C-alpha positions, -999 to +999 in steps of 0.1 A: -265+441-870-249+448-832-261+473-811-239+501-802-213+483-777-224+449-782-185+445-792-159+430-774-155+397-756-192+380-745-195+356-710-221+331-714-229+312-685-243+281-690-229+281-728-227+240-733-263+238-726-296+237-743-298+271-755-267+283-743-250+260-774-269+274-802-259+313-781-226+305-785-228+296-820-246+328-828-223+348-809-191+328-827-214+341-861-213+378-848-173+377-848-175+378-811-142+364-787-170+338-764-158+331-727-185+300-711-181+287-676-201+256-672-200+231-646-212+204-669-240+194-642-270+200-673-246+211-701-221+185-722-196+194-741-208+174-771-232+206-776-205+227-783-188+200-811-179+220-841-172+255-824-150+234-796-115+242-812-123+279-825-095+302-815-118+325-800-141+301-776-125+300-745-143+272-719-139+271-684-156+243-662-164+254-630-192+257-604-204+293-605-203+294-565-167+293-569-159+334-587-122+330-576-122+303-600-137+321-632-142+356-621-113+367-642-128+360-677-149+393-667-123+411-672-126+435-700-161+416-708-188+440-729-214+417-721-224+385-696-253+361-707-263+345-676-282+311-687-267+290-660-292+276-636-312+246-625-338+237-653-358+212-635-391+226-615-395+192-601-357+190-588-361+222-571-397+214-555-384+182-542-348+201-531-358+242-524-327+252-517-311+239-553-333+271-566-316+290-542-282+282-546-283+277-585-308+304-590-305+332-571-270+335-551-255+323-584-269+350-600-258+375-576-225+365-580-228+368-617-237+402-610-212+414-586-184+403-611-201+421-639-201+451-616-165+447-603-150+446-639-174+474-653-193+451-676-220+471-692-244+447-703-260+419-686-287+394-702-310+368-681-330+339-694-361+346-673-391+323-677-430+323-683-434+310-651-427+342-629-464+351-639-478+321-619-512+310-631-521+339-649-561+351-656-552+370-689-539+350-720-517+364-739-499+372-706-483+408-711-450+413-697-469+441-677-491+417-662-494+412-622-494+405-595-464+379-601-471+350-577-447+320-591-460+288-582-428+270-578-393+275-561-380+275-593-403+307-606-395+323-571-363+320-583-362+337-618-383+363-599-360+376-576-334+375-597-351+398-620-359+420-591-323+421-579-311+431-620-336+454-620-321+472-589-280+467-604-294+487-632-307+512-610-284+515-585-251+507-610-257+515-645-259+477-656-281+476-687-303+443-679-322+421-705-349+401-691-359+373-714-396+357-701-392+324-722-420+301-731-411+261-734-381+263-753-374+227-773-345+223-797-314+201-806-299+195-773-323+195-747-321+168-724-354+171-701-388+186-711-422+165-721-409+154-761-380+142-747-395+126-717-420+108-738-392+092-758-378+083-729-412+064-714-418+049-751-377+034-753-387+018-717-420+006-727-435+007-766-467-004-758-477+025-731-473+061-729-478+076-692-495+111-696-489+134-660-524+155-657-550+150-681-532+159-715-555+195-715-522+215-701-513+240-733-488+260-738-464+280-759-431+263-777-406+281-791-371+267-809-342+275-791-327+287-825-357+313-821-353+320-791-315+331-795-322+351-825-352+368-806-327+376-776-306+391-801-328+411-820-339+426-784-307+434-773-299+451-811-326+476-800-341+481-769-322+504-749-338+509-717-318+508-684-344+473-672-358+457-710-382+430-701-397+411-731-415+379-730-404+358-761-427+325-771-451+321-801-483+333-810-504+300-805-500+269-779-502+231-786-517+208-757-497+181-739-526+157-754-514+165-792-478+163-782-484+126-768-503+120-802-473+128-820-449+109-805-466+077-803-472+079-840-439+084-850-430+058-825-455+034-849-489+044-834-492+008-810-487+023-778-515+032-754-518+070-739-524+067-704-532+102-683-531+100-647-554+126-645-557+161-626-552+201-647-516+201-637-485+173-646-468+184-611-464+203-584-453+240-597-471+232-633-486+257-648-512+241-667-521+265-691-497+288-710-498+316-739-472+348-736-481+381-754-453+387-777-466+420-794-441+436-772-412+422-789-433+424-823-440+462-820-397+458-819-396+444-851-391+405-840-411+378-845-404+338-843-399+317-875-418+288-864-457+282-848-457+261-818-467+232-834-444+235-864-416+237-833-428+206-818-430+190-850-394+196-860-381+186-826-399+150-829-387+144-861-350+153-848-354+132-821-367+101-838-337+109-865-315+109-834-324+075-821-329+054-853-370+058-847-396+056-879-370+046-904 
């Protein structure tokens, strides 16, 4: 099912990224012409392997800070999916300007391009980190006050505020998706990916930041994209805010043990201590997904199943455990 108005060309910023590449394939499967804008700072051309030659796909390599280079792609578009941003919380902590430039300012440029070209629908990849350290679990969309603990989280919340204002000021229908931890086939960072890298460098020792008790919800990118498309097709408020995650969570300790096991089980796990792994880390996260479930969608995989599938995929790619 494609919602009323969800036809015609689609713009996807960050379309060569881990989530974007899955979304692009899904949109092409709907029969939509897709215009990807990506500067390839985080995305990779190979993520679009198999669809790069599709005549319905247009790829523009451009930084979003340069609208003159890409704004023409918004002409005639029916919807914009804004996924491009710095995806590394620690990187943004080291240089706070990154999330201002690549988060809020670039998102504003995308909103302005959409407004100027009469695009009526804008969908945004936000994050659970806008909740800061909530005192309610599972955490519903209406939880507040929203007090992010990272510059990354502040950037995401700022973009949400601007999108709400654009919706009410200019009639641009907006969708704000607050993600759990997204994992999947095109990931280039994150706890699982990092653990594989550490064991490649030293197969006898795995350092884990924090005490390992950090526990969060994990969602496969395929489930994430399916959830976003379902919400697009079934929610129709001026501003649509939805959590997307699994109903369960899994600890960093459990993930470390699984990764060590697939590497042969000989590595010693060492914890650095403390309740969180780094500045800006939210040690406990579990989103309330009752709102999207009432709409009619639920993820196919639990957090544990999503983690296991991702570990198995990385192991196959790297020839581990054969």
